[in-house]
Backbone as JSON, one array per atom type, in Angstrom:
{
  "sequence": "XXXXXXXXXXXXXXXXXXXXXXXXXXXXXXXXXXXXXXXXXXXXXXXXXXXXXXXXXXXXXXXXXXXXXXXXXXXXXXXXXXXXXXXXXXXXXXXXXXXXXXXXXXXXXXXXX",
  "N": [[169.78, 142.84, 122.33], [166.77, 141.08, 123.9], [164.68, 139.34, 123.62], [161.74, 139.98, 125.11], [158.47, 139.57, 124.77], [155.65, 138.62, 122.93], [153.28, 139.86, 120.66], [150.07, 139.88, 119.28], [147.33, 141.01, 118.2], [143.99, 140.55, 115.64], [141.26, 142.68, 114.14], [137.63, 142.97, 112.9], [136.75, 145.62, 111.09], [135.12, 147.18, 110.6], [133.71, 145.93, 113.63], [134.64, 148.57, 114.29], [132.72, 150.55, 113.04], [130.57, 150.56, 112.45], [130.33, 151.43, 115.17], [129.59, 154.75, 115.44], [132.45, 158.01, 115.16], [131.15, 159.87, 115.7], [128.89, 159.47, 116.5], [128.98, 157.99, 119.68], [131.79, 159.15, 121.0], [131.83, 159.02, 123.79], [132.3, 156.19, 123.56], [135.26, 156.02, 122.67], [136.93, 158.15, 123.38], [137.56, 156.21, 126.37], [139.33, 154.36, 124.79], [141.54, 155.63, 123.62], [143.83, 157.54, 123.12], [144.5, 161.33, 123.62], [145.98, 162.18, 121.28], [145.58, 160.24, 119.28], [142.68, 159.92, 118.78], [142.83, 162.9, 117.38], [144.5, 161.67, 115.11], [142.75, 159.49, 113.09], [141.3, 160.7, 113.06], [141.29, 162.53, 111.47], [141.1, 160.69, 109.41], [139.85, 160.64, 106.06], [138.73, 158.87, 106.15], [138.17, 156.75, 109.44], [137.93, 154.42, 109.92], [139.53, 151.93, 109.46], [141.9, 152.64, 110.84], [141.22, 153.47, 113.29], [141.11, 150.4, 113.93], [143.2, 149.39, 113.68], [145.36, 150.76, 115.47], [143.94, 150.36, 117.7], [143.34, 147.36, 117.73], [145.79, 146.78, 118.18], [147.36, 148.3, 120.66], [145.94, 145.94, 121.8], [147.32, 143.99, 120.91], [149.7, 144.77, 122.81], [148.93, 144.17, 125.36], [148.79, 142.29, 125.75], [151.19, 140.64, 124.5], [152.84, 141.54, 127.01], [151.58, 141.17, 129.07], [150.08, 141.5, 131.14], [146.64, 143.17, 132.04], [146.23, 146.88, 131.45], [144.7, 149.26, 131.52], [143.49, 149.99, 128.47], [144.13, 153.13, 127.34], [146.62, 153.07, 128.48], [148.95, 153.01, 126.77], [149.75, 154.17, 124.39], [150.26, 154.48, 120.02], [152.49, 155.65, 118.18], [154.36, 157.2, 116.59], [158.23, 156.25, 115.21], [161.61, 157.73, 113.89], [159.22, 157.61, 111.92], [158.04, 155.14, 112.07], [155.88, 153.5, 113.18], [155.88, 152.65, 116.86], [154.59, 151.06, 120.09], [154.09, 153.36, 123.57], [154.07, 152.08, 126.58], [153.09, 153.02, 129.48], [154.85, 153.25, 132.65], [156.6, 151.29, 130.97], [159.33, 151.73, 130.42], [161.77, 150.75, 130.32], [161.3, 149.55, 128.49], [162.27, 148.83, 125.33], [159.78, 148.31, 122.56], [158.5, 147.48, 119.88], [156.39, 147.15, 116.83], [153.67, 146.8, 114.79], [151.38, 147.71, 112.13], [148.11, 146.79, 110.36], [146.23, 146.88, 107.63], [143.18, 146.04, 106.01], [141.52, 145.31, 103.38], [138.56, 144.81, 104.92], [139.56, 144.11, 107.03], [141.74, 144.58, 110.31], [144.99, 144.9, 111.76], [147.74, 143.46, 113.55], [151.06, 143.47, 115.18], [153.12, 142.82, 118.19], [156.11, 143.7, 119.41], [157.88, 142.93, 122.96], [161.59, 144.35, 123.43], [164.18, 143.66, 125.53]],
  "CA": [[168.88, 142.86, 122.74], [166.74, 140.13, 124.97], [162.67, 139.35, 123.33], [160.77, 139.59, 126.52], [157.21, 139.82, 124.82], [155.12, 139.0, 120.97], [151.71, 139.64, 121.2], [149.56, 140.16, 118.01], [145.85, 140.83, 117.65], [143.29, 140.51, 114.51], [140.15, 142.59, 114.13], [136.93, 143.83, 112.29], [136.86, 146.79, 110.57], [132.9, 147.81, 110.97], [133.16, 146.27, 114.62], [135.09, 149.94, 114.17], [132.45, 151.1, 111.34], [128.84, 150.39, 113.48], [130.05, 153.13, 115.89], [129.93, 155.98, 114.79], [132.51, 158.28, 115.96], [130.62, 161.45, 116.68], [127.96, 159.29, 118.53], [130.07, 156.91, 120.27], [132.54, 159.97, 121.73], [132.37, 158.57, 125.33], [133.54, 155.65, 123.96], [136.2, 155.54, 121.51], [137.6, 158.6, 124.48], [137.69, 155.28, 126.72], [140.01, 153.56, 124.46], [142.07, 155.95, 122.35], [144.22, 159.09, 123.89], [143.37, 162.85, 121.93], [146.64, 162.04, 119.86], [145.31, 158.54, 119.16], [142.19, 160.74, 118.26], [143.26, 163.78, 116.52], [144.59, 161.28, 113.82], [142.37, 159.16, 113.16], [139.47, 161.3, 113.15], [141.69, 163.17, 110.55], [141.33, 160.64, 107.53], [138.41, 160.76, 105.09], [137.98, 157.03, 106.45], [139.07, 156.8, 110.12], [137.24, 153.35, 111.11], [141.2, 151.39, 109.51], [143.18, 153.29, 111.87], [141.35, 153.14, 114.85], [140.87, 149.49, 114.28], [144.72, 149.69, 113.72], [145.34, 150.94, 116.73], [143.14, 148.94, 118.55], [144.32, 145.79, 117.67], [148.27, 147.57, 118.56], [146.64, 148.44, 121.8], [144.94, 144.06, 121.85], [148.89, 142.98, 121.22], [150.58, 144.47, 123.39], [148.94, 144.2, 126.39], [149.22, 140.08, 125.45], [153.27, 140.51, 125.12], [153.19, 142.54, 128.25], [151.09, 139.94, 129.41], [149.23, 142.16, 132.24], [145.69, 143.74, 131.74], [147.03, 148.1, 132.11], [144.26, 150.73, 131.25], [144.13, 150.62, 126.91], [144.83, 154.45, 127.9], [147.68, 153.93, 129.28], [148.95, 152.67, 125.13], [149.73, 155.0, 122.95], [150.54, 154.61, 118.89], [152.87, 156.86, 118.56], [155.67, 157.63, 114.59], [159.38, 157.01, 115.49], [161.26, 157.99, 112.43], [158.06, 156.88, 110.42], [158.1, 153.77, 111.99], [155.04, 152.63, 114.72], [155.89, 151.83, 117.64], [153.98, 151.48, 121.23], [153.98, 153.98, 124.18], [153.61, 151.62, 127.57], [152.8, 154.12, 131.09], [155.45, 152.86, 133.4], [157.36, 150.71, 131.0], [160.15, 153.11, 130.25], [163.1, 150.45, 129.82], [161.07, 148.1, 127.43], [161.95, 148.82, 123.88], [157.84, 148.41, 121.65], [158.45, 147.05, 118.62], [154.77, 147.32, 116.46], [153.88, 146.67, 112.68], [150.03, 148.17, 111.89], [148.15, 146.98, 109.16], [144.5, 147.6, 107.64], [143.02, 146.14, 104.93], [139.2, 145.66, 103.24], [137.54, 143.74, 106.13], [140.29, 143.6, 108.62], [142.87, 145.35, 110.98], [145.83, 143.72, 112.16], [149.07, 143.9, 114.5], [152.25, 142.45, 116.17], [154.44, 143.44, 119.35], [157.39, 142.61, 120.17], [158.82, 143.66, 123.36], [162.18, 144.0, 124.46], [165.67, 144.31, 126.88]],
  "C": [[167.3, 141.59, 123.18], [164.9, 140.51, 124.69], [162.12, 138.42, 124.89], [159.14, 139.55, 126.04], [156.94, 139.32, 123.99], [154.15, 139.0, 121.77], [151.4, 139.68, 119.28], [147.65, 140.28, 118.42], [144.98, 141.05, 116.56], [141.38, 141.35, 114.52], [139.23, 143.2, 113.13], [136.62, 144.93, 112.23], [135.62, 147.3, 110.82], [133.1, 147.19, 112.16], [132.83, 148.44, 114.51], [133.46, 150.94, 113.22], [130.93, 151.22, 111.61], [129.66, 150.95, 114.49], [130.93, 154.15, 115.45], [130.98, 156.68, 115.27], [131.84, 159.19, 117.09], [129.4, 160.8, 116.82], [128.4, 158.71, 119.42], [131.41, 157.82, 120.48], [133.33, 159.34, 122.58], [133.47, 157.36, 125.15], [134.78, 155.26, 123.82], [137.44, 156.86, 122.44], [138.34, 157.14, 126.1], [139.51, 154.42, 126.68], [141.68, 154.57, 123.38], [142.46, 157.41, 122.96], [144.07, 160.18, 122.51], [145.01, 162.62, 120.66], [145.88, 160.76, 118.84], [144.13, 159.83, 117.96], [141.99, 161.78, 116.84], [144.07, 162.63, 114.92], [143.96, 160.37, 113.06], [140.63, 160.17, 112.39], [140.32, 162.5, 112.09], [141.46, 161.96, 109.27], [139.83, 160.44, 107.37], [137.72, 158.97, 105.63], [138.35, 156.74, 108.25], [138.63, 155.21, 110.95], [139.26, 152.4, 110.67], [142.0, 152.15, 110.82], [142.28, 153.01, 112.97], [141.7, 151.2, 114.95], [142.5, 148.8, 114.23], [145.33, 149.23, 115.52], [144.76, 150.5, 117.56], [143.86, 148.25, 118.74], [146.36, 146.03, 118.25], [148.15, 147.8, 119.81], [146.33, 146.95, 122.76], [146.75, 144.11, 122.54], [149.78, 143.63, 122.35], [150.59, 144.22, 124.58], [148.56, 142.29, 126.52], [150.49, 140.22, 125.65], [153.35, 140.66, 125.93], [153.1, 141.36, 129.52], [150.8, 140.04, 130.93], [148.6, 142.66, 131.62], [146.79, 145.71, 132.25], [145.1, 148.28, 131.16], [144.98, 150.73, 129.36], [144.73, 151.99, 126.39], [146.5, 154.82, 127.96], [148.72, 153.5, 128.29], [148.79, 153.73, 124.41], [151.06, 155.13, 121.43], [151.98, 155.84, 118.98], [154.3, 156.86, 117.25], [156.89, 157.49, 115.51], [160.13, 156.66, 114.32], [160.05, 157.59, 111.26], [157.86, 154.98, 111.04], [157.27, 153.81, 113.66], [155.37, 152.23, 115.81], [155.68, 151.64, 118.93], [154.42, 152.23, 122.75], [154.0, 153.05, 125.49], [153.12, 152.75, 129.27], [153.62, 152.68, 131.71], [156.24, 151.41, 133.0], [158.6, 151.14, 129.73], [161.3, 152.22, 130.13], [162.4, 149.21, 128.81], [161.7, 149.16, 126.28], [161.1, 148.12, 122.95], [158.67, 148.76, 120.54], [156.39, 147.46, 117.84], [154.99, 147.33, 115.02], [152.01, 146.49, 112.36], [150.1, 147.71, 110.32], [146.22, 146.48, 108.31], [144.29, 147.38, 106.02], [141.67, 146.06, 104.84], [138.76, 145.43, 104.03], [138.11, 143.9, 107.18], [141.43, 144.27, 109.17], [144.06, 144.66, 111.85], [147.14, 143.73, 112.95], [149.12, 143.31, 114.94], [153.04, 143.45, 116.71], [155.46, 143.27, 119.62], [158.19, 143.65, 121.33], [160.68, 143.31, 123.98], [162.99, 144.54, 125.06], [166.38, 145.02, 126.09]]
}
C-alpha cells in the first residue's frame, strides 16, 4: 500500500449551527448527498455531524490535490468505519477519521493505492 495523499480539516460547529438546516436547505443540499442529509438530520443535534462530514470532504479535497464538487465526495461507513467515496477515484482506497467535541469538528483522510 502506497500513500498518495493526506488531508486534514477542522471547523467550528457553530458555523453550521448558525445556519439552521430547516431555514437553509439549499446551502446544505449543495454540500451533502441525500444519504448524508438523512444521517445528520436523524440526529438530535445534527450540527456536529454536518461539521465533521464537511471536514472530511475538505480533507479529502486536500488529499486528492484537486478540486471537485463536494457532493462528489460522500462519507460512507464500511464495517463501522468511516470511509470516503470520491466519484472518479475508484482505484484509490480512502481512509477517514472524523471527530467532534463541544465546539469543533475535525477529520483526517489518507488516500492509498
